[in-house]
C-alpha positions in Angstrom: 123.7 172.0 111.5 125.6 169.9 109.0 128.7 171.6 107.6 129.0 171.7 103.8 131.4 169.2 102.2 134.7 170.5 101.1 136.9 170.0 98.0 139.5 168.4 100.3 137.0 165.8 101.7 136.0 164.8 98.2 139.5 164.5 96.9 140.8 162.6 99.9 137.9 160.1 99.7 138.1 159.4 96.0 141.9 159.0 96.1 141.5 156.0 98.5 139.6 153.9 96.0 141.6 151.4 94.0 141.6 152.0 90.3 141.3 148.2 89.6 137.9 147.9 91.3 135.1 147.0 89.0 132.7 149.8 87.9 129.1 149.7 88.8 126.0 150.1 86.6 127.0 153.7 85.8 130.1 152.3 84.0 132.3 154.9 85.7 135.6 153.5 86.8 137.6 154.9 89.7 140.4 155.9 87.3 137.9 157.9 85.3 136.5 159.5 88.5 140.1 160.4 89.5 140.6 162.1 86.2 137.3 164.0 86.5 138.4 165.6 89.8 141.4 167.2 88.2 138.9 169.7 86.8 137.9 172.2 89.5 134.4 172.8 88.0 133.7 169.1 88.1 134.8 168.9 91.7 132.5 171.7 92.7 129.5 170.1 90.8 130.1 166.8 92.7 130.3 168.7 96.0 127.1 170.6 95.1 125.3 167.3 94.4 126.4 165.8 97.7 125.5 168.9 99.7 122.1 169.1 97.9 121.3 165.5 98.9 122.0 166.5 102.5 120.1 169.8 102.4 117.0 168.3 100.7 117.2 165.1 102.8 116.8 163.1 99.6 119.0 160.4 98.2 118.4 160.0 94.4 117.4 156.5 93.3 120.2 156.8 90.7 122.8 156.5 93.5 121.1 153.4 94.9 121.3 151.5 91.6 123.3 148.2 91.8 124.1 145.3 89.7 124.6 141.7 90.9 127.0 139.4 89.1 126.8 135.6 89.7 130.1 133.7 89.4 130.4 129.9 89.8 132.9 128.8 92.3 135.7 126.6 90.9 136.2 122.9 91.6 132.5 122.2 92.4 131.2 118.8 91.3 127.6 120.0 91.1 126.2 123.4 90.4 122.7 122.8 91.7 122.9 124.7 95.0 123.4 128.3 95.9 126.6 127.4 97.8 128.2 126.7 94.4 128.0 130.4 93.4 129.4 133.7 94.6 127.3 136.8 94.3 129.1 140.1 93.7 127.1 143.3 94.1 128.4 146.4 92.2 127.1 149.7 93.4 126.9 153.0 91.4 130.3 154.6 91.6 129.2 158.1 92.4 126.6 156.9 94.9 129.4 154.9 96.6 131.6 158.0 96.7 129.0 160.2 98.2 128.0 157.5 100.7 131.6 157.1 101.8 131.9 160.9 102.3 128.8 161.0 104.4 129.9 157.9 106.4 133.3 159.4 107.2 131.6 162.6 108.4 129.2 160.7 110.6 132.1 158.7 112.0 134.1 161.8 112.8 131.1 163.6 114.4 130.3 160.5 116.5 133.8 160.0 117.8 134.6 163.7 118.3 131.4 164.2 120.3 132.0 161.1 122.5 128.9 159.4 121.4 130.8 156.1 121.3 133.5 155.1 123.7 136.6 153.6 122.0 138.8 151.2 123.9 
């Protein structure tokens, strides 16, 4: 049985993100997300969404949305090959947060139950 996510888990996860990271297609920056979690009702709604995704075994397509930005690399003579460009993929901010929370939980459960041997 998967334990429900807690307020502490969400806050600890969101605080680790750098405010200067670019926002994704949802246009929500990490500094805005950090302001949102100062409201207890908002925290509880975010936790409810995360727990519902787990309970329903469904990941909303909204959370999978991404945007790719193409940037030309400096000091290139020709820009006629893919190696002359850098692709940056920006993920939906809330999807990234929920995915990080789930990943941390899976990592904890894997290590605490000795599924992986760490050197």
